[in-house]
C-alpha positions as CSV (number, residue, x, y, z in Angstrom):
1,M,0.0,0.0,0.0
2,L,2.8,2.4,0.9
3,E,4.4,1.6,-2.5
4,I,1.2,2.6,-4.3
5,F,1.0,5.8,-2.3
6,A,4.7,6.6,-3.1
7,A,4.1,5.9,-6.8
8,V,1.0,8.1,-7.0
9,T,2.9,10.9,-5.1
10,G,5.9,10.6,-7.4
11,A,3.7,10.7,-10.5
12,S,1.8,13.7,-9.2
13,V,5.1,15.5,-8.4
14,T,6.4,14.7,-11.9
15,A,3.2,15.8,-13.6
16,A,3.2,19.1,-11.6
17,A,6.9,19.8,-12.5
18,M,6.2,19.1,-16.1
19,S,3.1,21.4,-16.0
20,I,5.1,24.2,-14.4
21,N,7.9,23.7,-16.9
22,N,5.4,23.9,-19.8
23,A,3.8,26.9,-18.3
24,G,7.2,28.6,-18.1
25,K,7.9,27.8,-21.8
26,Q,4.5,29.1,-22.8
27,N,5.0,32.2,-20.7
28,L,8.3,32.8,-22.5
29,Q,6.7,32.2,-25.9
30,T,3.9,34.6,-25.0
31,R,6.4,37.3,-24.0
32,E,8.3,36.8,-27.2
33,T,5.2,37.0,-29.3
34,L,4.0,40.1,-27.4
35,A,7.3,41.7,-28.0
36,R,7.2,40.9,-31.8
37,L,3.6,42.2,-32.0
38,T,4.5,45.4,-30.2
39,I,7.4,46.1,-32.5
40,A,5.2,45.4,-35.5
41,V,2.6,47.8,-34.3
42,E,5.1,50.5,-33.6
43,N,6.6,50.0,-37.1
44,L,3.2,50.2,-38.6
45,A,2.4,53.4,-36.7
46,E,5.6,55.0,-37.9
47,R,4.8,54.1,-41.5
48,L,1.3,55.4,-41.1
49,N,2.7,58.7,-39.8
50,V,5.0,59.0,-42.8
51,F,2.1,58.2,-45.1
52,H,-0.1,60.8,-43.4
53,D,2.7,63.4,-43.8
54,D,3.0,62.6,-47.5
55,V,-0.7,62.8,-48.0
56,M,-0.9,66.2,-46.2
57,R,2.0,67.5,-48.3
58,K,0.3,66.4,-51.5
59,D,-3.0,67.8,-50.5
60,S,-1.4,71.1,-49.7
61,E,0.2,71.2,-53.1
62,V,-3.0,70.2,-54.9
63,F,-5.1,72.9,-53.1
64,Q,-2.5,75.5,-53.7
65,R,-2.6,74.7,-57.5
66,L,-6.4,74.9,-57.3
67,R,-6.3,78.3,-55.7
68,N,-3.9,79.5,-58.4
69,L,-6.2,78.1,-61.1
70,E,-9.2,79.8,-59.6
71,A,-7.4,83.1,-59.4
72,S,-6.3,82.7,-63.1
73,V,-9.9,81.9,-64.1
74,A,-11.2,84.9,-62.2
75,R,-8.7,87.2,-63.9
76,L,-9.6,85.8,-67.3
77,E,-13.3,86.2,-66.6
78,G,-12.7,89.8,-65.5
79,Q,-10.8,90.6,-68.6
80,Q,-13.5,89.0,-70.8
81,K,-16.2,91.2,-69.1
82,R,-14.2,94.4,-69.8
83,T,-13.9,93.6,-73.5
């Protein structure tokens, strides 16, 4: 009877140790995955900021050209009305 109890206790201790070891590995993998995802999100955010700056610069250029065209059209319309 004592041998059975010792065997069950040994098996339980072994199972608990393996479970703790696996949990530690999973925790390490989770931390590594979280670090990779965090870096990826930071990289994506930086690229999005660069893209946003490019779009803002292009929009500014386009609207400046539209203002120049509107001024030119207004000048031409004014000249046409005088003649």
